[in-house]
C-alpha positions in Angstrom: 0.0 0.0 0.0 1.4 3.4 -0.9 1.9 5.8 1.9 -0.1 9.0 2.3 2.9 11.1 1.4 3.6 9.1 -1.8 -0.1 9.5 -2.7 0.0 13.2 -1.9 2.9 13.8 -4.2 1.7 11.5 -6.9 -1.9 12.7 -7.1 -1.7 16.5 -6.3 -4.2 18.3 -8.5 -5.1 15.1 -10.4 -8.6 15.0 -11.8 -11.6 12.7 -11.8 -15.0 13.1 -13.4 -18.2 11.6 -12.0 -21.4 11.6 -14.0 -24.4 12.0 -11.6 -27.1 11.3 -14.2 -27.5 15.0 -15.0 -24.0 16.5 -15.4 -20.4 15.8 -14.9 -18.8 16.7 -11.5 -15.0 17.3 -11.6 -12.8 16.5 -8.6 -9.2 17.7 -8.2 -7.0 16.5 -5.3 -5.7 19.4 -3.2 -4.3 17.6 -0.2 -4.0 14.2 1.5 -3.5 14.3 5.3 -2.3 11.2 7.0 -2.6 12.7 10.5 -6.4 13.1 10.1 -7.0 10.4 7.4 -8.6 13.1 5.2 -8.5 14.1 1.6 -9.2 17.6 0.4 -10.6 18.0 -3.0 -11.8 20.9 -5.2 -15.2 20.1 -6.6 -16.6 21.7 -9.8 -20.3 21.1 -10.1 -22.6 23.1 -12.3 -20.0 25.9 -12.7 -19.6 26.3 -9.0 -16.3 25.4 -7.3 -16.0 24.3 -3.7 -13.3 22.8 -1.6 -14.3 19.9 0.7 -12.6 17.5 3.1 -13.6 13.8 3.2 -12.6 10.9 5.4 -10.0 8.9 3.6 -10.7 5.2 3.8 -8.9 2.1 2.6 -10.1 -1.2 1.1 -7.3 -3.6 0.5 -4.6 -1.6 -1.3 -7.0 1.2 -2.5 -7.5 4.6 -0.9 -11.0 6.1 -1.4 -13.5 8.6 -0.1 -17.3 8.6 -0.3 -19.2 11.4 -2.0 -22.9 12.4 -2.3 -26.2 11.0 -1.0 -25.5 7.5 -2.5 -22.0 7.5 -0.8 -20.3 6.9 -4.2 -16.8 5.4 -3.6 -14.2 7.4 -5.4 -10.8 5.8 -5.4 -7.6 7.9 -5.4 -6.2 5.6 -8.1 -9.1 6.6 -10.4 -7.7 10.2 -10.6 -5.8 11.2 -13.8 -2.6 13.2 -13.6 -2.2 16.1 -16.1 1.3 17.2 -16.7 1.7 20.4 -18.6 4.9 22.0 -19.8 4.8 25.7 -19.4 7.4 27.8 -21.1 7.8 31.2 -19.3 10.5 32.4 -21.7 8.1 33.7 -24.4 
């Protein structure tokens, strides 16, 4: 199982989209805190952005949190990393 610090470095600002039956909700990882077993994510839903903390749980080797009324399990491994190369010289 990867440590919280490894997960934090690996998944910082990674993105995940969840379709709720009406629209897509986008999640971006902001922080993973091992001390409190929490994950902080920025959530974009219907054009509104909020930052929320969730209890971080584990099942086997997977870290996940539960979201929404149906307690949808969202695994940290399901997030996608976006690496951009920014050239500040131009």
